C-alpha positions as CSV (number, residue, x, y, z in Angstrom):
1,M,8.7,-28.5,-112.0
2,P,8.7,-29.5,-108.3
3,Y,6.8,-32.6,-107.2
4,E,3.3,-31.9,-106.0
5,D,3.3,-34.7,-103.5
6,L,4.6,-38.2,-102.7
7,R,2.5,-39.8,-105.5
8,D,4.0,-37.5,-108.1
9,F,7.5,-38.3,-106.9
10,L,6.9,-42.1,-106.9
11,D,5.2,-41.9,-110.3
12,Q,8.3,-40.2,-111.8
13,M,10.7,-42.6,-110.1
14,E,9.1,-45.7,-111.7
15,P,10.2,-45.1,-115.4
16,K,13.7,-44.4,-114.0
17,G,13.9,-47.8,-112.4
18,Q,13.8,-46.2,-108.9
19,L,10.4,-47.7,-107.8
20,K,9.2,-51.2,-107.4
21,R,5.5,-51.9,-106.8
22,I,5.0,-54.9,-104.4
23,K,1.7,-56.6,-105.3
24,K,2.2,-59.7,-103.2
25,E,0.4,-59.4,-99.8
26,A,2.8,-58.2,-97.2
27,D,2.1,-58.0,-93.4
28,W,2.4,-54.7,-91.5
29,N,3.7,-56.8,-88.6
30,L,7.5,-57.0,-89.3
31,E,7.3,-58.3,-92.9
32,I,7.1,-54.9,-94.6
33,S,9.9,-53.4,-92.6
34,H,12.1,-56.5,-93.0
35,I,11.6,-56.5,-96.8
36,S,12.8,-52.9,-96.7
37,W,15.8,-53.9,-94.6
38,V,16.9,-56.5,-97.2
39,N,16.1,-54.2,-100.1
40,D,18.3,-51.3,-98.7
41,L,21.1,-53.0,-96.9
42,E,21.7,-56.1,-99.0
43,M,20.2,-55.3,-102.4
44,K,20.7,-51.5,-102.6
45,G,17.3,-51.6,-104.3
46,P,14.7,-49.0,-105.4
47,A,11.9,-47.3,-103.4
48,L,9.1,-49.8,-102.6
49,L,5.3,-49.3,-102.8
50,F,3.4,-52.0,-101.0
51,E,0.0,-52.2,-102.7
52,N,-1.4,-55.2,-101.0
53,V,-1.0,-54.7,-97.2
54,K,-2.5,-57.4,-95.0
55,D,-5.8,-56.2,-93.4
56,Y,-5.8,-53.0,-95.4
57,P,-7.0,-53.6,-98.9
58,D,-7.6,-49.9,-99.7
59,K,-4.4,-48.5,-98.2
60,R,-0.7,-48.6,-99.2
61,V,2.7,-48.2,-97.6
62,A,5.8,-46.6,-99.2
63,M,9.3,-47.6,-97.9
64,S,12.9,-46.9,-98.9
65,V,11.8,-43.7,-100.6
66,L,15.0,-41.7,-100.0
67,T,17.5,-44.3,-99.0
68,S,19.8,-43.9,-102.0
69,R,21.8,-40.8,-103.0
70,E,20.3,-41.1,-106.5
71,R,16.8,-40.7,-105.2
72,Q,17.9,-37.9,-102.9
73,A,19.3,-36.1,-105.9
74,L,16.1,-36.7,-107.9
75,A,14.0,-35.5,-105.0
76,L,15.8,-32.1,-105.4
77,E,15.2,-32.2,-109.2
78,L,18.9,-33.0,-109.9
79,A,20.3,-35.7,-112.1
80,A,20.6,-39.1,-110.3
81,E,24.3,-39.2,-110.9
82,T,25.0,-35.8,-109.2
83,P,27.9,-36.1,-106.8
84,F,26.8,-36.1,-103.2
85,M,28.8,-32.9,-102.3
86,D,27.1,-31.1,-105.2
87,V,23.7,-32.3,-103.8
88,V,24.6,-31.0,-100.4
89,N,25.7,-27.6,-101.8
90,H,22.5,-27.4,-103.9
91,W,20.5,-28.1,-100.8
92,R,22.4,-25.5,-98.7
93,T,22.0,-22.8,-101.4
94,R,18.3,-23.4,-101.9
95,I,17.2,-23.4,-98.3
96,S,19.0,-20.1,-97.6
97,Q,16.2,-18.1,-99.1
98,G,12.5,-18.3,-98.1
99,I,9.2,-18.6,-100.0
100,S,6.0,-18.5,-97.8
101,P,3.4,-21.2,-98.3
102,R,0.3,-20.6,-100.4
103,W,-3.2,-21.2,-99.0
104,V,-5.6,-23.2,-101.0
105,D,-9.3,-24.0,-100.5
106,R,-9.4,-27.5,-101.9
107,S,-7.2,-30.5,-101.6
108,P,-7.3,-34.3,-102.3
109,C,-6.3,-34.7,-98.6
110,K,-9.9,-33.8,-97.8
111,E,-11.5,-36.6,-99.9
112,N,-12.2,-38.4,-96.6
113,I,-12.9,-36.7,-93.3
114,V,-13.4,-38.5,-90.0
115,T,-14.1,-36.7,-86.7
116,G,-15.1,-37.3,-83.1
117,D,-15.9,-40.9,-82.0
118,D,-15.2,-42.2,-85.5
119,V,-11.5,-41.5,-85.2
120,N,-9.5,-44.7,-85.2
121,L,-5.8,-44.7,-85.9
122,Y,-5.9,-48.4,-86.4
123,D,-7.7,-47.8,-89.6
124,F,-4.2,-47.1,-91.1
125,P,-1.4,-49.6,-91.7
126,A,1.0,-48.4,-89.0
127,L,3.9,-50.8,-89.0
128,W,5.4,-53.0,-86.3
129,T,8.9,-52.3,-87.4
130,S,11.4,-54.1,-85.2
131,P,10.8,-57.3,-83.1
132,K,11.0,-55.7,-79.7
133,D,9.2,-52.5,-80.4
134,G,6.5,-51.5,-77.9
135,G,3.7,-51.0,-80.5
136,R,2.8,-50.0,-84.0
137,Y,4.3,-46.7,-85.2
138,L,2.2,-44.5,-87.5
139,S,4.8,-41.7,-87.5
140,T,8.2,-42.6,-88.8
141,A,8.1,-40.3,-91.9
142,G,5.6,-37.7,-90.9
143,C,5.6,-34.0,-90.1
144,L,4.3,-32.8,-86.8
145,I,3.0,-29.2,-87.3
146,T,3.1,-26.8,-84.3
147,K,2.9,-23.0,-83.8
148,N,5.1,-21.1,-81.4
149,V,2.6,-19.3,-79.1
150,E,4.9,-16.2,-78.7
151,T,6.3,-15.7,-82.2
152,G,3.7,-17.4,-84.4
153,R,6.4,-19.4,-86.2
154,I,5.1,-22.6,-87.8
155,N,7.4,-25.6,-87.3
156,L,7.4,-29.0,-89.1
157,G,9.4,-31.7,-87.4
158,N,9.8,-35.4,-87.8
159,Y,9.1,-37.2,-84.5
160,R,8.3,-40.8,-83.9
161,G,4.7,-41.6,-83.0
162,M,3.2,-44.8,-81.7
163,I,-0.5,-45.7,-81.6
164,A,-1.4,-45.7,-77.9
165,D,-5.2,-45.9,-78.4
166,R,-7.8,-45.4,-81.2
167,D,-7.4,-41.6,-80.8
168,K,-4.0,-41.2,-79.1
169,M,-0.6,-41.1,-80.8
170,A,2.3,-41.0,-78.3
171,M,5.3,-39.0,-79.5
172,L,8.9,-38.5,-78.5
173,L,9.4,-34.8,-78.3
174,T,13.1,-34.5,-77.7
175,V,14.0,-31.8,-75.2
176,S,15.0,-28.5,-76.8
177,K,13.7,-29.5,-80.2
178,D,11.2,-27.0,-81.7
179,A,8.0,-28.9,-80.9
180,E,9.1,-29.5,-77.3
181,V,10.0,-25.8,-77.0
182,D,6.6,-24.9,-78.5
183,L,4.8,-27.2,-75.9
184,R,6.6,-25.4,-73.1
185,G,5.1,-22.1,-74.3
186,Y,1.6,-23.5,-74.0
187,A,2.4,-25.0,-70.6
188,K,3.3,-21.5,-69.4
189,I,-0.2,-20.2,-70.4
190,G,-1.9,-23.3,-69.2
191,K,-3.5,-24.3,-72.5
192,P,-3.3,-27.4,-74.7
193,M,-1.1,-27.1,-77.8
194,P,-3.0,-27.4,-81.1
195,V,-1.1,-29.7,-83.5
196,A,-1.5,-31.4,-86.9
197,W,0.5,-34.2,-88.4
198,A,0.9,-35.2,-92.0
199,T,2.5,-38.0,-94.0
200,G,2.9,-38.5,-97.8
201,V,4.1,-35.0,-98.4
202,D,6.4,-34.0,-101.3
203,P,10.0,-35.1,-100.6
204,A,11.5,-31.6,-100.4
205,L,9.1,-30.7,-97.6
206,W,9.8,-33.9,-95.7
207,L,13.6,-33.3,-96.0
208,C,13.1,-29.9,-94.6
209,S,11.2,-31.4,-91.6
210,V,14.3,-33.5,-90.7
211,H,16.8,-30.6,-91.3
212,T,18.0,-28.5,-88.4
213,F,17.0,-24.8,-88.8
214,P,17.4,-21.8,-86.5
215,P,14.2,-21.5,-84.4
216,T,13.1,-18.4,-86.4
217,I,12.8,-20.2,-89.7
218,S,9.7,-22.2,-90.8
219,E,10.2,-25.4,-92.7
220,Y,7.4,-24.3,-95.1
221,D,9.4,-21.3,-96.2
222,A,12.6,-23.3,-96.6
223,A,10.8,-26.0,-98.6
224,G,9.3,-23.2,-100.8
225,S,12.8,-22.2,-101.6
226,V,13.9,-25.7,-102.4
227,R,10.9,-26.2,-104.7
228,G,11.2,-22.8,-106.3
229,E,7.6,-22.2,-105.6
230,P,5.3,-22.1,-102.5
231,V,4.1,-25.2,-100.7
232,S,0.4,-25.4,-101.0
233,V,-1.3,-25.6,-97.6
234,I,-4.9,-25.9,-96.4
235,R,-6.6,-25.2,-93.1
236,G,-7.5,-28.0,-90.7
237,E,-11.0,-29.0,-89.9
238,T,-10.5,-28.5,-86.2
239,V,-7.2,-26.6,-85.8
240,D,-6.1,-23.3,-87.2
241,L,-2.8,-24.7,-88.6
242,P,-1.5,-24.9,-92.2
243,I,-1.6,-28.6,-93.4
244,P,0.3,-29.6,-96.5
245,A,-2.4,-29.8,-99.3
246,G,-0.5,-32.7,-100.9
247,A,-0.5,-34.9,-97.8
248,E,-1.8,-38.5,-98.1
249,I,-3.0,-38.6,-94.4
250,A,-3.4,-35.8,-91.9
251,L,-4.3,-35.9,-88.2
252,E,-5.5,-32.9,-86.2
253,G,-5.7,-32.6,-82.4
254,E,-3.9,-31.3,-79.4
255,I,-1.2,-32.1,-76.9
256,V,-2.0,-31.3,-73.2
257,P,1.2,-30.4,-71.3
258,G,1.9,-32.8,-68.6
259,E,-0.4,-35.6,-69.8
260,R,1.5,-38.8,-70.9
261,V,0.9,-42.4,-72.0
262,P,3.4,-45.3,-72.3
263,E,5.5,-45.3,-75.5
264,G,8.2,-47.6,-76.8
265,P,10.6,-49.4,-76.7
266,F,11.5,-48.6,-80.3
267,G,14.4,-49.6,-82.6
268,E,16.0,-46.2,-83.3
269,W,18.5,-44.7,-85.8
270,T,21.3,-45.7,-83.4
271,G,20.8,-49.3,-84.2
272,H,19.7,-49.9,-80.6
273,Y,16.3,-50.0,-78.8
274,T,15.4,-47.1,-76.7
275,A,13.5,-48.0,-73.5
276,G,9.8,-47.3,-73.2
277,F,8.6,-44.6,-70.8
278,P,5.6,-42.2,-70.6
279,K,5.6,-39.6,-73.4
280,E,3.3,-36.7,-74.5
281,F,0.6,-37.7,-76.9
282,V,-1.6,-36.2,-79.6
283,K,-5.3,-36.5,-78.7
284,V,-6.6,-36.9,-82.2
285,K,-9.9,-35.1,-83.0
286,A,-10.0,-35.4,-86.8
287,I,-8.4,-37.4,-89.6
288,T,-8.4,-36.4,-93.3
289,Y,-7.0,-38.6,-96.0
290,R,-6.9,-39.3,-99.7
291,N,-8.6,-42.2,-101.4
292,N,-6.3,-45.2,-101.5
293,P,-3.8,-43.3,-99.3
294,I,-0.1,-44.0,-99.0
295,L,1.5,-44.2,-95.5
296,W,5.1,-43.1,-95.9
297,A,7.1,-45.2,-93.4
298,T,10.8,-45.5,-92.7
299,H,13.1,-48.0,-91.1
300,P,14.8,-45.6,-88.7
301,F,18.4,-46.8,-88.8
302,I,18.3,-47.2,-92.6
303,D,16.4,-44.1,-93.7
304,S,17.8,-41.9,-91.0
305,W,21.4,-42.7,-91.9
306,S,20.7,-41.7,-95.5
307,T,18.6,-38.5,-94.9
308,M,20.4,-37.3,-91.9
309,T,23.7,-37.4,-93.7
310,L,22.3,-35.0,-96.3
311,T,20.4,-32.7,-94.0
312,Y,22.8,-32.6,-91.1
313,T,25.9,-32.3,-93.3
314,A,24.2,-29.3,-95.0
315,A,23.1,-27.7,-91.7
316,L,26.6,-28.0,-90.1
317,W,28.3,-26.7,-93.3
318,S,25.9,-23.7,-93.4
319,D,26.5,-22.9,-89.7
320,L,30.3,-23.0,-90.2
321,Q,30.0,-20.7,-93.2
322,R,27.9,-18.2,-91.2
323,T,30.7,-18.0,-88.6
324,G,32.9,-16.3,-91.2
325,I,35.8,-18.8,-90.7
326,S,37.6,-19.1,-94.0
327,G,39.1,-22.2,-95.7
328,I,36.3,-24.7,-95.1
329,K,36.3,-27.0,-98.2
330,R,34.0,-29.9,-97.4
331,V,31.8,-31.2,-94.6
332,Y,30.6,-34.7,-94.2
333,R,28.6,-36.5,-91.6
334,P,29.0,-40.3,-92.3
335,P,25.9,-42.4,-92.6
336,A,27.2,-45.1,-90.2
337,S,27.2,-42.4,-87.5
338,G,23.5,-41.9,-88.2
339,G,24.5,-38.7,-90.0
340,I,24.6,-37.2,-86.5
341,T,27.2,-38.4,-84.0
342,M,30.3,-37.7,-86.2
343,A,31.5,-34.9,-88.5
344,I,34.5,-34.8,-90.8
345,I,35.6,-31.4,-92.1
346,S,38.3,-30.7,-94.6
347,I,40.0,-27.3,-94.6
348,E,42.7,-25.3,-96.3
349,Q,44.7,-24.1,-93.4
350,M,45.6,-20.4,-93.3
351,Y,47.0,-19.7,-89.9
352,P,48.2,-21.5,-86.7
353,G,45.3,-22.9,-84.8
354,H,42.9,-22.7,-87.8
355,S,42.1,-26.4,-87.6
356,T,41.3,-26.3,-83.9
357,Q,39.1,-23.2,-84.4
358,V,37.1,-25.0,-87.0
359,G,36.6,-28.1,-84.8
360,L,35.4,-26.1,-81.9
361,A,33.1,-24.0,-84.0
362,A,31.5,-27.2,-85.3
363,M,30.7,-28.1,-81.7
364,C,28.8,-24.8,-81.3
365,S,26.5,-25.3,-84.3
366,V,22.7,-25.7,-83.8
367,A,23.2,-28.9,-85.8
368,T,25.3,-30.6,-83.1
369,H,22.5,-32.6,-81.4
370,S,24.2,-35.8,-80.3
371,L,27.5,-34.8,-82.1
372,K,30.4,-36.6,-80.3
373,V,33.3,-36.7,-82.7
374,V,34.7,-34.0,-84.9
375,I,37.6,-34.8,-87.2
376,V,39.4,-32.0,-89.0
377,V,41.6,-32.9,-92.0
378,D,43.6,-31.1,-94.6
379,D,42.1,-30.3,-98.0
380,D,44.0,-33.1,-99.7
381,I,41.8,-35.6,-97.8
382,D,38.3,-36.6,-99.1
383,P,36.1,-36.6,-96.1
384,E,33.7,-39.1,-97.9
385,D,36.6,-41.6,-98.2
386,W,37.0,-43.3,-94.8
387,E,40.3,-44.9,-95.8
388,Q,41.8,-41.5,-96.4
389,V,40.4,-40.2,-93.1
390,V,41.9,-43.1,-91.2
391,W,45.2,-42.5,-93.0
392,A,45.1,-38.8,-91.9
393,I,44.4,-39.8,-88.3
394,G,47.1,-42.4,-88.2
395,M,49.8,-40.4,-90.0
396,R,49.0,-36.7,-89.1
397,C,47.4,-36.7,-85.7
398,E,49.7,-36.7,-82.6
399,P,47.2,-37.4,-79.8
400,G,48.9,-35.1,-77.3
401,R,48.6,-32.2,-79.7
402,G,45.6,-33.2,-81.9
403,A,43.0,-34.7,-79.5
404,Q,40.8,-32.7,-77.1
405,I,37.9,-33.8,-75.0
406,I,35.2,-31.1,-74.4
407,G,32.7,-31.7,-71.6
408,R,29.0,-30.9,-71.2
409,G,27.8,-31.2,-74.8
410,W,24.1,-31.3,-75.7
411,T,22.7,-34.8,-76.4
412,G,19.4,-36.5,-76.5
413,P,17.6,-39.6,-75.0
414,L,18.6,-42.0,-77.8
415,D,22.4,-42.1,-77.3
416,P,23.2,-45.8,-76.5
417,S,26.8,-44.9,-75.3
418,L,25.2,-43.3,-72.2
419,P,23.4,-45.1,-69.4
420,M,19.7,-45.0,-69.1
421,G,18.5,-42.0,-67.2
422,E,21.6,-40.0,-67.9
423,R,21.1,-39.2,-71.5
424,V,21.3,-35.4,-71.2
425,L,25.0,-34.4,-71.6
426,T,27.9,-36.0,-73.5
427,S,31.5,-35.3,-73.9
428,R,32.9,-34.4,-77.3
429,L,36.1,-35.5,-79.0
430,L,38.0,-33.2,-81.4
431,I,40.6,-35.0,-83.5
432,D,42.9,-32.6,-85.4
433,A,44.3,-34.7,-88.1
434,C,46.0,-31.8,-90.0
435,V,49.7,-31.1,-90.5
436,P,50.3,-28.1,-88.2
437,H,50.2,-24.9,-90.2
438,E,53.1,-23.4,-88.2
439,W,55.6,-26.1,-89.1
440,G,58.3,-24.7,-91.3
441,E,59.3,-28.1,-92.6
442,K,56.3,-30.3,-93.4
443,P,56.2,-34.0,-94.3
444,E,55.8,-34.4,-98.1
445,R,53.1,-36.8,-99.2
446,V,53.9,-39.4,-101.8
447,V,51.7,-39.0,-104.9
448,P,52.0,-40.7,-108.3
449,D,53.1,-39.0,-111.4
450,P,49.9,-37.7,-113.1
451,E,51.2,-38.2,-116.7
452,M,52.3,-41.7,-116.0
453,M,49.0,-42.5,-114.3
454,E,47.1,-41.2,-117.3
455,K,49.2,-43.2,-119.7
456,I,48.8,-46.4,-117.7
457,K,45.0,-46.1,-117.4
458,S,44.7,-45.4,-121.2
459,Q,46.6,-48.6,-122.0
460,W,45.3,-50.7,-119.1
461,A,43.7,-53.5,-121.2
462,Q,46.9,-53.9,-123.2
463,Y,48.9,-54.9,-120.1
464,F,46.8,-58.0,-119.7
465,A,46.2,-58.7,-123.4
466,L,48.9,-61.4,-123.7
C-alpha cells in the first residue's frame, strides 16, 4: 500500500531502524541543519524527526528523510537493499503512465485554518540553514502548485522559499522552469498567478516535484502512477487549486508578476552560496495545517545530491530511451555533481559514431538543466564506479578524438563556475571514453580467470589460517 503522507512514511521507517526521534531541544537557528549535516555526511544515519524545536513546542521538523538509497527504495515500496539502478528503472517505469488525482472533501490539513491578518509565516519553525544565509527558509522540501493559464496543466515544483515578512515568502523561480513559465502566462494577461504551497506530502509526490517532466505532464498524475493509486487532493480555502490532502502545512496566495522582495544569499546544492537579489514572492492569504505539524526541511547540498541523482538519472535515461537510440545500458548522474552537472552513460556500441551520438543526445534532454559534462563509456564499465570511469577516461579517451566542447548550453543562476550576472549559458564537455567501434583491432582488456577467482574466494579464510 502506498504511503498516505509523510507521517505514514516516517512511522513505517522507525521499526526498520530508519528513523530517529530527537527529543532534546534543538534550535531552528543552525543547530537542526548542522545536526543533519553530521548525521548524513559523517554518520550515514537515519531520517531525523525533531520533536522539541526551540520556540515551537507544538511543531516538529523532519530532516534527512530521503538522504540514503535505502530510504529512497523504501519510499517507492521496494526492499531497502534494492540496487540503485533497479530503483531508477522502477521509478522510470512507474512514472511513464498517469493516474489523475482524486478530489476529497475532508483532510487533516484543514484541522487549523488561518486567514487574513492572522497569517504569520513565523508561526512555523523555518530553519536558518547555513551561517551566511539571508534569512529563514520555509521552503526547502515543499511543493509550489501552479496552473498554466493556457493549458490548465497543474504543476508541482520544488523551489526554495525564504520568509520575507509575516505574509510574504520570496521564491527563486528559475527561468524556464514550469512555475516561471506559468507566471509569464499570467503576466501576459495582466493578472496575479494563484498559487499554493505544501510540505509534508508523501515521499512519492515530493520526488515527482523534483523530477524533470515534459511541460504537458502533471506531477500529480505521475505520482499517482508511482503510488499505484490516485493522490488525494482538496480545494484551497482561497484558491481554486488542488492541494495534497496529506500535507502537513499548506499556504495559499498569489504571485504578482513584476513585484519582488529581497531574497538570499542561500547555501545551495552546489556547495556554494548564491547571492541575494530581488525575487518574486507569494503573498500568503491563508495557511492550513495539521495539529502538531511536521515541517519537512532539507539541507540543500546533502538532500539534493541524493534525490537529484535518482530523479535526474531517471529523467535523462527516459529521454534517451525516447530518442530511439539503441544500445544504452545504464545512466548515472553522480551525487557529487549535485545529480545535475554531470552524466555518465554506458552503451553497447553498434556502429561508428554511436558513442558521440548518445553524448550529444544527452545534451538535448529536457533534464539537462546545468548539465556540463557528459561521459560515455563502454558497457564493461560500471558508471556508478568512479574508479572504473576514471580508468576508461585515462585508457580509452584520446582527447583529440574523444573530447568536444559544445557552446551555448542552458544553465541556471546557481552555477558557481560562472561569474555573477552571467549565469545564463554554459559550455558543455563531451568525453567519449569508448574504444572506437570502427577499429578492426581493439585493445584487449585484462580480466581474471572466473573459475580461479571463484575458487580463491571460496577458500579465502584458509589462506590466512596458518
